[in-house]
C-alpha positions in Angstrom: 37.6 25.9 -15.8 38.3 27.9 -19.1 36.6 30.8 -20.8 33.1 30.4 -22.0 32.8 28.8 -25.5 30.1 31.3 -26.5 29.4 34.8 -25.6 26.3 35.4 -23.3 24.3 36.6 -26.1 25.1 33.6 -28.4 24.5 31.1 -25.5 21.1 32.9 -24.5 20.3 32.8 -28.2 21.2 29.0 -28.3 19.1 28.2 -25.1 16.2 30.1 -26.5 16.3 28.2 -29.7 16.2 25.2 -28.0 13.4 26.2 -25.9 11.2 27.3 -28.6 12.0 24.4 -30.9 11.2 21.9 -28.1 8.0 23.8 -27.2 6.9 23.9 -30.7 7.2 20.1 -31.0 5.3 19.5 -27.7 2.4 21.9 -29.1 2.4 19.8 -32.3 2.2 16.6 -30.3 -0.8 18.1 -28.1 -2.6 18.7 -31.7 -1.7 15.5 -33.5 -0.9 13.0 -30.7 1.9 11.3 -32.7 4.6 10.4 -30.3 7.2 9.0 -32.6 7.1 12.4 -34.5 7.9 14.1 -31.3 10.5 11.6 -30.1 12.5 12.1 -33.4 11.7 15.7 -33.5 13.3 16.3 -30.0 16.3 14.1 -31.0 16.7 16.3 -34.2 16.5 19.4 -32.2 19.0 18.2 -29.6 21.3 17.1 -32.3 21.4 20.6 -33.7 22.3 22.4 -30.5 24.8 19.9 -29.5 26.5 20.2 -33.0 26.5 23.8 -32.8 28.1 23.8 -29.3 30.6 21.1 -30.2 32.1 23.2 -33.1 32.3 26.2 -31.0 34.5 24.1 -28.6 37.4 23.8 -30.8 38.4 20.2 -29.7 40.9 18.3 -31.8 39.8 16.8 -34.9 40.3 13.3 -33.9 37.3 13.6 -31.4 33.4 12.7 -31.8 30.3 13.4 -30.2 28.2 10.2 -29.7 24.7 9.4 -28.5 24.2 6.3 -26.7 21.3 4.8 -24.8 17.8 6.1 -25.7 19.2 8.9 -27.4 21.6 7.0 -29.6 18.8 4.9 -30.7 17.1 8.0 -32.1 14.5 8.9 -29.7 14.4 11.3 -26.8 11.5 11.6 -24.7 10.4 15.2 -23.2 12.4 15.1 -20.0 14.8 12.1 -20.4 18.6 12.6 -20.1 20.5 13.0 -23.1 23.3 10.2 -22.8 26.4 11.2 -24.5 29.7 9.5 -25.0 32.7 12.1 -26.0 34.9 9.8 -28.0 38.7 10.9 -28.0 41.1 9.6 -30.4 43.9 9.8 -27.6 44.0 10.6 -23.8 43.1 14.3 -23.4 45.9 16.6 -22.6 45.4 19.4 -20.2 44.0 22.0 -22.6 41.6 19.4 -24.2 40.5 18.3 -20.8 39.8 22.2 -20.2 37.8 22.4 -23.2 35.8 19.4 -22.5 35.0 20.5 -19.0 33.8 24.0 -20.4 31.9 22.0 -23.1 30.0 19.8 -20.7 29.3 23.1 -18.6 27.7 24.5 -21.8 25.5 21.6 -22.3 23.9 22.0 -18.8 23.8 25.8 -19.3 21.6 25.2 -22.3 19.0 23.4 -20.3 20.1 20.0 -21.2 20.2 17.1 -18.4 23.0 15.1 -19.9 24.6 11.8 -18.9 28.1 11.8 -20.2 31.6 9.9 -20.3 34.6 11.0 -21.8 36.7 8.0 -23.1 39.0 6.8 -25.8 38.2 3.6 -27.9 40.5 1.5 -25.8 38.7 2.7 -22.6 35.3 1.9 -24.2 36.5 -1.5 -24.9 37.7 -2.0 -21.5 34.6 -0.7 -19.9 32.4 -2.7 -22.2 33.9 -5.7 -21.3 33.3 -5.3 -17.5 29.9 -3.7 -17.6 27.0 -5.0 -19.5 25.2 -1.6 -19.1 28.0 0.3 -21.0 27.9 -2.6 -23.5 24.1 -2.1 -24.0 24.5 1.6 -24.4 27.2 1.2 -27.0 25.2 -1.3 -29.0 23.1 1.7 -29.8 25.7 4.3 -30.3 25.0 6.9 -33.2 27.5 9.8 -34.3 26.0 13.1 -33.7 28.9 14.9 -35.1 32.8 14.8 -35.2 35.3 12.4 -36.3 33.3 9.7 -38.2 36.3 7.5 -39.0 37.0 7.3 -35.1 33.4 6.4 -34.4 33.4 3.7 -37.1 36.7 2.2 -35.5 34.6 2.1 -32.1 31.8 0.4 -33.9 34.2 -2.1 -35.6 36.1 -3.0 -32.7 32.8 -3.3 -30.5 31.2 -5.5 -33.0 34.5 -7.7 -33.0 34.5 -7.9 -29.3 30.7 -8.5 -28.7 29.9 -12.1 -27.8 26.1 -12.5 -28.8 25.8 -15.6 -26.5 27.3 -13.9 -23.3 25.2 -10.7 -23.9 22.0 -12.7 -24.4 22.5 -14.5 -21.1 23.4 -11.3 -19.2 20.4 -9.4 -20.8 17.9 -12.2 -19.9 19.5 -12.7 -16.5 19.0 -8.8 -15.9 15.5 -9.0 -17.2 14.7 -11.8 -14.8 15.9 -9.6 -11.9 13.9 -6.8 -13.0 10.7 -8.9 -13.1 11.5 -10.2 -9.7 11.7 -6.6 -8.5 8.0 -6.1 -9.5 6.7 -9.4 -8.2 6.6 -10.9 -11.6 3.4 -9.0 -12.6 2.5 -6.2 -15.1 -0.6 -5.8 -13.2 0.5 -3.5 -10.5 -2.0 -0.9 -10.0 0.8 1.8 -10.6 3.0 0.2 -13.1 6.2 1.6 -14.3 5.6 2.0 -18.3 9.4 1.4 -18.8 10.7 -1.0 -16.3 7.6 -3.1 -15.3 7.1 -6.7 -16.9 5.5 -6.3 -20.3 6.4 -2.6 -20.7 8.9 -0.9 -22.8 12.2 -2.2 -21.4 11.1 -5.8 -22.3 10.6 -4.9 -25.9 13.9 -3.2 -25.8 15.6 -6.4 -24.5 14.2 -8.1 -27.4 15.8 -5.8 -29.9 19.1 -5.7 -28.2 19.6 -9.4 -28.0 18.4 -9.5 -31.8 20.6 -6.7 -32.8 23.6 -8.2 -30.9 23.1 -11.5 -32.5 22.9 -9.9 -36.0 19.3 -11.3 -36.5 17.3 -8.1 -36.9 17.1 -4.3 -36.2 13.2 -4.0 -36.5 10.1 -5.8 -35.8 9.5 -6.3 -39.5 13.1 -7.9 -39.9 12.3 -10.2 -37.1 9.0 -11.3 -38.9 11.2 -11.8 -42.3 13.7 -13.9 -40.1 10.6 -16.0 -39.1 11.2 -15.4 -35.5 7.8 -14.1 -35.2 4.6 -13.9 -37.5 3.8 -10.6 -39.4 0.7 -10.4 -37.1 2.9 -10.7 -34.1 5.4 -8.1 -35.4 2.4 -5.7 -35.9 1.2 -6.3 -32.5 4.5 -5.6 -30.9 4.7 -2.3 -33.2 1.3 -1.3 -31.8 2.3 -1.9 -28.2 5.5 -0.2 -28.4 3.7 2.8 -29.8 1.2 2.9 -27.1 3.7 2.7 -24.5 5.8 5.3 -25.9 2.5 7.4 -26.2 1.5 7.1 -22.6 5.2 7.7 -21.4 5.5 10.9 -23.3 2.1 12.0 -21.8 3.4 11.0 -18.5 6.4 13.4 -18.9 4.3 16.1 -20.1 1.6 15.6 -17.3 4.3 15.8 -14.5 6.7 18.1 -16.0 9.6 15.8 -15.1 11.3 12.3 -15.9 8.3 10.1 -14.4 7.8 6.6 -15.8 5.3 5.5 -13.0 1.7 5.4 -14.0 0.7 6.6 -10.5 -2.9 7.1 -9.3 -3.0 10.8 -9.6 -1.8 11.1 -13.3 -3.9 8.4 -14.4 -7.1 10.3 -14.8 -5.7 13.4 -16.4 -3.7 11.1 -18.9 -6.9 9.3 -19.6 -8.5 12.4 -20.5 -5.7 13.3 -23.0 -6.6 10.4 -24.7 -10.3 11.5 -24.8 -11.5 8.7 -22.5 -14.2 9.8 -20.1 -16.4 8.3 -17.1 -18.9 5.7 -18.4 -21.0 3.0 -17.1 -19.9 3.6 -13.3 -16.3 3.3 -14.6 -13.7 5.9 -14.1 -11.5 7.2 -17.4 -8.6 6.0 -15.6 -10.0 2.4 -15.4 -10.3 2.5 -19.4 -6.9 3.5 -19.6 -5.4 0.9 -17.4 -7.2 -2.0 -18.8 -5.8 -0.9 -22.1 -2.4 -0.9 -20.6 -2.7 -4.2 -18.9 -4.0 -6.1 -22.0 -1.1 -4.4 -23.9 1.3 -5.6 -21.3 -0.1 -9.1 -21.3 0.5 -9.3 -25.2 4.0 -8.2 -24.8 4.6 -10.7 -22.2 3.5 -13.4 -24.3 5.2 -12.6 -27.4 8.4 -11.7 -25.3 8.6 -15.3 -24.3 8.1 -16.6 -27.8 10.9 -14.3 -29.3 13.4 -14.9 -26.9 13.0 -18.6 -27.0 13.3 -18.4 -31.1 16.5 -16.0 -30.6 18.0 -18.4 -28.0 17.3 -21.2 -30.4 19.3 -19.3 -32.9 22.3 -18.4 -30.7 22.5 -21.8 -29.2 21.7 -24.3 -31.6 21.5 -27.8 -30.1 20.3 -31.2 -31.4 16.6 -31.8 -31.1 16.1 -34.1 -28.1 12.6 -35.1 -28.2 10.6 -37.7 -26.1 7.0 -38.5 -25.7 5.1 -37.1 -22.7 1.6 -38.6 -23.8 -0.3 -38.8 -27.0 -0.5 -35.0 -27.3 2.7 -33.6 -25.9 6.4 -34.2 -26.2 9.4 -33.0 -24.3 11.7 -31.2 -26.5 14.9 -30.0 -24.8 13.5 -29.7 -21.4 10.3 -27.8 -22.9 6.9 -29.1 -23.4 5.7 -29.0 -27.1 2.6 -30.0 -29.0 2.9 -33.2 -30.9 1.2 -31.7 -34.0 0.5 -28.1 -35.0 -3.2 -28.5 -34.8 -3.4 -30.8 -31.6 -5.7 -28.1 -29.9 -7.9 -27.9 -32.7 -8.4 -31.6 -33.2 -8.5 -32.3 -29.3 -9.6 -29.2 -27.3 -9.3 -30.7 -23.8 -5.6 -30.7 -24.3 -5.9 -26.8 -23.9 -6.2 -27.7 -20.1 -4.2 -31.2 -20.4 -0.9 -29.3 -21.1 -1.2 -27.6 -17.8 -1.9 -30.9 -16.1 1.3 -32.3 -17.8 3.3 -29.5 -16.5 2.3 -29.7 -13.0 3.0 -33.5 -13.2 6.5 -32.9 -14.6 8.1 -30.0 -12.6 11.5 -30.7 -14.3 9.8 -29.0 -17.4 11.5 -25.4 -18.0 8.2 -24.2 -19.9 6.8 -24.4 -23.1 8.3 -24.0 -26.7 7.3 -21.0 -28.6 5.3 -22.8 -31.0 3.3 -24.2 -28.2 2.7 -20.9 -26.6 1.6 -19.5 -29.9 -0.8 -22.2 -30.6 -2.3 -22.2 -27.0 -2.9 -18.4 -27.3 -5.0 -18.9 -30.2 -6.7 -22.2 -28.8 -8.2 -20.2 -25.9 -11.4 -19.6 -28.1 -12.1 -23.3 -28.0 -13.3 -22.7 -24.2 -17.0 -22.3 -24.6 -20.0 -23.4 -22.6 -19.9 -26.9 -23.8 -16.1 -27.0 -23.0 -16.8 -25.9 -19.7 -19.6 -28.3 -18.9 -17.5 -31.4 -20.0 -16.9 -33.8 -17.2 -13.7 -34.7 -18.5 -12.3 -30.9 -18.6 -13.7 -30.3 -15.1 -11.6 -33.2 -13.8 -8.5 -31.8 -15.4 -9.2 -28.4 -13.8 -9.4 -30.2 -10.5 -6.2 -32.0 -11.1 -4.5 -28.8 -11.7 -5.7 -27.4 -8.3 -4.8 -30.8 -6.7 -1.3 -30.7 -8.1 1.6 -31.1 -5.4 3.7 -28.6 -7.5 3.5 -26.0 -10.3 0.1 -24.9 -9.4 1.0 -21.1 -9.3 2.8 -21.2 -12.6 -0.2 -23.1 -14.3 -2.6 -20.5 -12.9 -0.4 -17.7 -14.1 0.2 -19.1 -17.5 -3.5 -19.7 -17.9 -4.4 -16.2 -16.7 -1.6 -14.6 -19.1 -3.1 -16.6 -22.0 -6.6 -15.8 -21.3 -7.5 -19.5 -20.6 -8.3 -19.1 -16.9 -10.8 -16.2 -17.7 -12.4 -18.3 -20.4 -12.7 -21.5 -18.2 -14.0 -19.4 -15.2 -16.2 -16.4 -16.9 -16.4 -14.8 -13.5 -12.9 -14.5 -13.1 -12.5 -13.0 -16.7 -14.5 -10.0 -15.2 -11.9 -8.9 -12.8 -8.9 -9.3 -15.2 -7.1 -6.1 -15.0 -9.7 -4.6 -12.8 -8.5 -1.6 -10.8 -8.9 -1.5 -6.9 -9.8 2.1 -5.7 -8.7 1.7 -2.5 -5.7 2.8 -0.3 -4.0 -0.7 0.5 -4.2 -3.1 -2.6 -1.4 -2.5 -5.1 -2.4 -5.1 -7.5 -5.4 -5.4 -9.9 -7.8 -8.0 -8.5 -6.7 -10.9 -10.5 -3.2 -10.6 -9.7 -4.3 -9.8 -6.0 -5.8 -13.5 -6.3 -2.6 -14.7 -7.8 -0.6 -13.5 -5.0 -2.7 -15.0 -2.3 -2.6 -18.5 -4.1 1.2 -17.7 -4.2 1.3 -16.9 -0.5 -0.6 -20.1 0.3 1.8 -22.1 -1.7 4.7 -20.6 0.2 3.4 -22.1 3.5 3.7 -25.3 2.0 7.2 -25.2 0.9 10.2 -25.9 3.3 12.5 -23.2 1.8 9.9 -20.6 3.0 9.0 -22.1 6.4 11.3 -19.5 8.2 8.8 -16.6 6.8 5.6 -17.7 8.4 6.6 -20.6 10.7 3.3 -21.1 12.2 1.3 -21.0 8.9 3.8 -23.6 7.8 3.1 -25.6 10.8 -0.6 -25.5 10.3 -0.9 -26.3 6.6 1.4 -29.2 7.0 -1.4 -30.9 8.8 -4.2 -29.7 6.9 -5.9 -32.3 4.8 -7.0 -31.2 1.3 -5.2 -28.1 1.4 -6.3 -27.6 -2.5 -9.7 -26.4 -1.1 -7.8 -23.4 0.3 -6.7 -22.6 -3.3 -10.3 -22.7 -4.5 -11.3 -20.4 -1.8 -8.6 -18.0 -2.7 -9.6 -17.9 -6.3 -13.2 -17.1 -5.5 -12.5 -14.8 -2.5 -12.7 -11.7 -4.5 -14.2 -12.9 -7.6 -17.1 -10.8 -7.4 -15.4 -7.4 -6.9 -16.7 -4.8 -9.1 -20.2 -6.1 -9.3 -21.9 -4.1 -6.8 -23.1 -5.4 -3.4 -21.2 -7.3 -1.1 -18.5 -9.2 -2.9 -18.3 -12.0 -0.2 -21.9 -12.8 -0.5 -21.8 -12.8 -4.3 -18.6 -14.6 -4.3 -19.7 -17.5 -2.2 -22.6 -18.2 -4.9 -19.9 -18.6 -7.4 -18.0 -20.5 -5.4 -20.7 -22.7 -4.5 -21.8 -23.2 -8.1 -18.1 -24.2 -9.0 -17.8 -26.8 -6.3 -21.3 -28.4 -7.1 -20.5 -28.7 -10.8 -17.1 -30.0 -10.3 -18.2 -32.7 -8.0 -16.7 -31.5 -4.9 -18.3 -33.0 -1.6 -20.9 -31.3 0.3 -18.7 -31.1 3.4 -15.8 -29.7 1.4 -18.2 -27.3 -0.6 -19.3 -25.8 2.8 -15.9 -25.4 3.8 -14.8 -23.3 0.7 -18.1 -21.3 0.6 -17.5 -20.5 4.3 -14.2 -19.3 3.7 -15.4 -17.2 0.7 -18.1 -15.7 2.8 -15.9 -15.0 6.1 -12.5 -14.2 4.5 -12.8 -10.5 6.1 -14.2 -11.8 9.5 -10.9 -12.8 11.3 -9.0 -9.7 10.3 -12.0 -7.5 11.5 -12.2 -9.2 14.8 -8.4 -9.3 15.7 -7.8 -5.7 14.6 -11.0 -4.0 15.8 -12.6 -5.9 18.6 -11.3 -6.5 22.3 -9.7 -10.0 22.2 -9.6 -10.0 26.2 -13.4 -10.3 26.0 -14.8 -13.7 26.4 -18.0 -12.8 24.5 -15.9 -11.6 21.6 -14.2 -15.1 21.5 -17.0 -16.9 22.0 -18.9 -15.2 19.1 -16.0 -15.9 16.8 -16.0 -19.4 17.8 -19.4 -19.8 17.0 -18.7 -18.4 13.5 -15.9 -20.9 12.7 -17.8 -23.7 14.6 -14.6 -26.2 14.5 -10.7 -26.4 14.4 -10.7 -27.0 10.6 -12.6 -23.9 9.6 -10.6 -21.9 12.3 -7.3 -23.0 10.7 -8.4 -22.6 7.1 -9.8 -19.0 7.7 -6.5 -18.1 9.7 -4.4 -19.2 6.7 -6.6 -17.5 4.1 -6.6 -14.4 6.1 -2.7 -14.3 6.3 -2.3 -15.0 2.8 -4.8 -12.3 1.9 -3.5 -9.6 3.9 0.0 -10.5 2.6 -1.4 -10.4 -0.9 -2.6 -6.7 -0.7 0.6 -4.9 -0.4 3.9 -5.4 1.3 3.1 -2.4 3.3 -0.1 -3.5 4.9 1.3 -6.7 6.9 3.5 -6.1 9.8 4.3 -8.1 12.8 1.7 -6.6 15.3 -1.1 -7.6 12.7 0.5 -11.1 12.7 0.5 -11.2 16.5 -3.1 -10.3 16.8 -4.4 -12.9 14.3 -2.1 -15.7 15.9 -3.5 -14.6 19.5 -7.0 -14.7 18.0 -6.3 -18.2 16.5 -4.9 -19.8 19.7 -7.5 -18.5 22.1 -10.3 -19.5 19.9 -8.7 -22.9 19.4 -8.7 -23.4 23.2 -12.5 -22.5 23.1 -13.2 -24.8 20.5 -11.3 -27.7 22.3 -13.9 -27.4 25.2 -11.6 -25.0 27.4 -13.7 -22.1 28.6 -12.5 -18.6 27.8 -13.2 -17.3 31.5 -11.6 -14.3 33.1 -10.7 -16.1 36.0 -8.6 -18.8 34.2 -6.9 -16.5 31.9 -6.1 -14.2 34.9 -4.4 -17.0 36.6 -2.6 -18.3 33.7 -1.1 -14.9 33.0 -0.1 -14.1 36.4 1.7 -17.5 36.8 3.5 -17.1 33.6 4.5 -13.4 34.6 5.7 -14.5 38.1 7.8 -17.2 36.3 9.7 -14.5 34.3 10.1 -12.4 37.5 11.8 -15.1 39.1 14.2 -15.2 36.3 15.0 -11.5 36.7 15.9 -12.5 40.3 13.2 -10.4 41.9 12.2 -11.2 45.6 9.0 -13.5 45.7 6.8 -10.8 47.0 8.1 -7.9 44.9 5.2 -7.8 42.5 2.6 -7.3 45.4 2.6 -3.6 46.0 2.0 -3.0 42.2 -0.6 -5.9 41.4 -2.9 -5.3 44.4 -3.4 -1.9 42.6 -4.3 -3.6 39.2 -7.6 -4.9 38.2 -8.7 -8.0 36.3 -9.0 -5.9 33.1 -5.4 -5.0 33.1 -4.3 -8.6 33.3 -6.6 -9.6 30.6 -5.5 -6.9 28.2 -1.8 -7.7 28.7 0.5 -10.6 27.9 2.3 -12.2 30.5 5.7 -10.8 29.1 4.3 -7.3 29.4 3.2 -7.8 32.8 6.5 -8.9 34.0 8.3 -6.2 32.0 6.0 -3.6 33.5 6.2 -5.3 37.0 10.0 -5.2 36.9 10.1 -1.4 35.9 7.5 -0.4 38.4 7.6 -2.5 41.5 9.8 -0.1 43.5 7.9 3.2 42.2 4.3 2.3 42.8 3.5 5.6 44.5 6.2 7.6 42.5 5.7 11.5 42.4 7.4 11.6 39.1 6.5 9.8 35.8 8.1 7.0 34.9 8.6 6.2 31.1 10.0 2.9 30.0 10.9 1.6 26.6 11.8 -1.6 24.9 12.1 -3.3 21.6 8.7 -5.1 21.0 8.6 -8.6 21.5 7.1 -9.1 18.3 10.4 -8.1 16.8 9.0 -4.8 15.0 8.7 -1.4 16.6 9.0 -0.3 20.3 7.0 -0.8 23.3 6.6 2.3 25.5 5.1 2.1 28.8 4.0 5.3 30.7 3.0 5.3 34.8 1.9 8.4 36.1 -0.6 10.1 38.6 -3.8 10.2 36.4 -4.5 13.6 34.9 -6.6 15.3 32.2 -5.4 15.1 28.6 -2.8 12.5 29.3 -3.5 10.4 26.2 -3.5 13.7 24.1 -0.3 14.8 25.5 1.4 11.5 25.0 0.2 11.4 21.3 1.5 14.9 20.7 4.9 13.6 21.7 4.9 10.7 19.2 3.1 13.1 16.6 6.0 15.2 16.9 8.5 12.6 16.4 6.5 11.3 13.3 5.9 7.9 15.3 3.1 5.6 14.0 1.0 4.4 16.9 0.0 0.6 16.1 -1.9 0.1 19.3 -2.7 1.9 22.7 -3.7 0.1 26.1 -5.1 2.5 28.6 -5.3 1.6 32.1 -6.0 3.3 35.5 -5.0 1.5 38.7 -7.1 1.5 41.8 -5.1 4.3 43.5 -5.3 6.9 40.7 -2.4 6.2 38.5 -2.5 5.9 34.7 -0.6 2.8 33.3 -0.4 3.1 29.5 1.1 1.1 26.9 1.8 2.0 23.4 3.2 0.2 20.3 4.8 2.7 18.0 7.0 2.2 14.9 9.1 4.1 12.5 11.4 3.2 9.5 14.4 4.6 11.5 14.0 2.5 14.5 15.9 -0.5 13.0 19.4 0.9 12.8 19.5 3.1 16.0 16.7 1.5 18.1 19.0 1.9 21.5 19.5 5.5 21.0 15.8 6.1 20.2 14.8 4.1 23.4 16.9 6.5 25.8 15.5 9.5 23.8 11.8 8.6 24.4 12.3 7.7 28.0 14.0 11.0 28.6 12.1 13.4 26.4 8.5 12.0 27.2 9.3 12.2 30.9 10.2 15.6 30.5 7.1 16.6 28.6 4.8 14.9 31.2 6.7 16.8 33.8 6.5 20.1 32.1 2.6 20.2 32.1 2.6 22.7 29.2 -0.5 23.5 27.3 -1.3 21.2 24.4 -0.1 22.3 21.1 -2.7 22.8 18.4 -3.4 19.7 16.2 -1.7 20.1 12.9 -3.5 19.0 9.7 -0.7 17.3 8.1 -0.5 16.7 4.3 -2.0 13.8 2.8 -0.1 11.2 0.9 -0.3 11.3 -2.8 -2.4 8.2 -2.7 -4.9 9.8 -0.3 -5.1 12.7 -2.2 -6.2 10.7 -5.1 -8.6 8.5 -3.3 -9.9 10.6 -0.5 -12.1 9.1 2.0 -15.2 10.5 3.4 -14.5 10.6 7.2 -16.9 8.7 9.3 -17.5 8.8 13.1 -19.7 6.2 14.9 -20.6 6.3 18.7 -22.6 3.4 20.1 -22.9 1.9 23.6 -21.1 -1.3 24.2 -22.9 -4.5 24.8 -22.8 -4.1 28.6 -24.1 -0.4 28.4 -21.0 0.6 30.5 -18.8 2.4 27.8 -19.3 4.0 24.5 -17.6 2.6 21.5 -16.2 5.2 19.1 -15.3 4.2 15.6 -13.6 6.6 13.0 -12.4 6.1 9.7 -10.4 8.4 7.5 -7.4 9.0 5.1 -4.3 8.3 7.4 -2.0 11.4 7.6 0.8 12.6 10.0 -1.0 13.7 13.6 -4.3 12.1 12.8 -4.5 10.3 16.3 -3.5 13.3 18.0 -6.1 15.4 16.5 -8.8 12.9 17.7 -7.2 12.7 21.1 -7.1 16.5 21.3 -10.9 16.5 20.6 -11.6 14.0 23.3 -9.5 16.0 25.9 -11.4 19.1 25.2 -14.8 17.2 26.2 -13.1 15.4 29.1 -13.7 11.9 27.5 -11.9 9.2 29.5 -10.2 6.7 27.3 -10.1 2.9 28.1 -8.7 1.1 25.2 -7.6 2.2 21.3 -7.7 -0.2 18.8 -5.5 1.4 15.9 -6.0 -0.5 12.4 -4.1 1.0 9.4 -4.8 -0.4 6.0 -2.3 1.2 3.8 -3.4 4.8 3.4 -6.6 4.3 5.4 -7.0 4.1 9.3 -10.0 2.6 10.8 -9.6 3.2 14.7 -11.9 2.0 17.6 -11.9 3.5 20.9 -13.5 2.5 24.1 -14.5 5.7 26.0 -16.8 7.4 28.7 -17.5 10.7 30.2 -20.1 13.2 31.2 -20.6 14.8 27.8 -21.6 11.5 26.4 -24.6 11.5 28.6 -25.7 14.7 27.1 -27.3 14.3 23.4 -26.4 17.8 22.4 -23.0 17.5 23.7 -22.6 14.1 21.9 -23.6 15.6 18.6 -21.3 18.3 19.0 -18.4 16.0 19.7 -19.1 13.7 16.6 -19.0 17.1 14.6 -15.8 18.3 16.0 -14.3 14.8 15.4 -15.4 14.9 11.8 -13.8 18.3 11.4 -10.6 16.8 12.9 -10.5 14.1 10.4 -10.7 16.2 7.5 -7.6 17.6 6.1 
């Protein structure tokens, strides 16, 4: 590294100047709220500092400092990187290389976060040809200081080498991949204002491809080129301004380069806009609804513009053929037969979606059709909705064998679905203030429809084979899509959304001529869409009364199958993190045992006991165990054990314990869970106080999540407890982890040390934003034999151990634990007994201590 370019005093002065000018610009923004002024000001400020540092470097005359990327575009967000290209007239010799290294170090010393490259013009051309990202950054290159002739040579050679058609294809392909990463929706509850569909990056893609094609370099130029209307150009300028404003405030609020509009910054940012809570809605809801409507507009105009630019870049003969009296096919796209077709014949507003579902080969709509349809949504009024022909068309869309999801998404994006279903309009862009939904209500509904559709597609049969098998034999599966549309449609109205939604669903079905039997099925699904999940995750599926009650609710196989399919699609549509293999198994087990009951097979304990024992013995024979090897252990196990464990679990535990029935030492066995996710841990030891808490303390220390716990005490006083645990690190090294658990947990149980104090782990960011008031409920079970303890709270590390510690302190015996995690929320149910539960004062104190343990 060479000598410093500037004396320490000069360096400090330059750093202080940058800091002061930057702060002055930020203060001015906080006063006037003008993001463009701040972005230009920050760029000018950095230009000046870089220029002074550059001149101090003493570089050869044939070098230039070039801004690229966003900085090259002429705007700099408060905490964005400063992207630089140091352009050389010829490869650097040793002296120049040393000066360059010293210069780059100086840039960092001044407090600038830079992304830099050092290249000759030839090297730039080679890199640009191989990397679309480099090609894009050079498209916006801007000379900051240095050799202007060298920079112009780069620009000339770049323009000569640029292939606008290849550039367009690469950037649109890149955009599609980015949209796929965000599930093709702008309506995530925590969108990325730079990268999400409909956000800043989509606007930048338009300008990049337009600039590369030589068509325009601004929104007004695009309008003059007749690629968009002046009104649309104004809308795009307004949305770009709004997104930049939000992104600036994001940077300032977080004090770093942050582009995600996460929950915990939404409210403070809303307040900087002067938005306040009103009408029972949070300020953040007003902010986000504005954001979603802006993103929706950008999405529509982005489609129009890219089609028009593509038509300029790839001129082709107009191959047109009629589809019907209202629409034509033009080069693979559907096009209106006349510009005023929707005005003259309003039913065509729905007819175009019918036509598209019947022609899956169509690639989409032409730009002029999208524009006309966007404006035609106002034709949908009460008379339109009551027209029998329009109702029939809407049902044709729902019954379409293909294209339904695309049709519904387009209808939603264009404001048509909300016009046709006024109740749906109320949930467009509506936030869900819970800890497991990651989409707005309308987009969650779209995800549920998507999941149901995927069950029907052979290419997705590997994802949910059981669902695919069931839906293949389900008659009138379109009724499931109707139920999906209405299952959450009443959210945000107050009251029970299931009850309110079933009224909307019933009205829809009757007004659309759906039969009484089919209406009853749809209404049932909307009303009961949460029931199956609750029963599977919170109740004891080994209890015949639980199964009988659920079977009485669903009544027959058709209702059961429909509810199962909707439940899986619904849970999967909340968030990728909520669904797991354990929940899948619980739901499938509930479905299968209920189906047997509905088929006339009694769900008796004796029958289930014999079935499981028979299956377990068959498995043990495959292991080569003696025919009577199981007897010593099994005679110590009661009916409850066999009913609460699968045959495979019984065989696994029997194989591990048949020679250790009276062992003086703890036995710990671990295996990869048969469900394909997580680990199963079995602990066999002479029963002792605090055992559950001690085991939980181990899992807590390892940061393992407990998905399920089965607690059992044998007739001769041994505890046989089984846990299902998971961790994101299991997949790569589960063999080592299995050995570690078996060794360490066994050692911990032998040591019999005092229980460590329960830690109050940190809440996650989401949980801090949406705290849940902890609840504790104690009630007798239906037989009056045990107490049922239900708790709900924000999830956090060590929570289950904190609960177990309290139970241990009160000498409470735990019989079963149902652990249900919904994103960042836990709803756990425990079956317990103990002397303290017979004392009203002790019971009240237990509840108080549990509430204290649940608090952070």
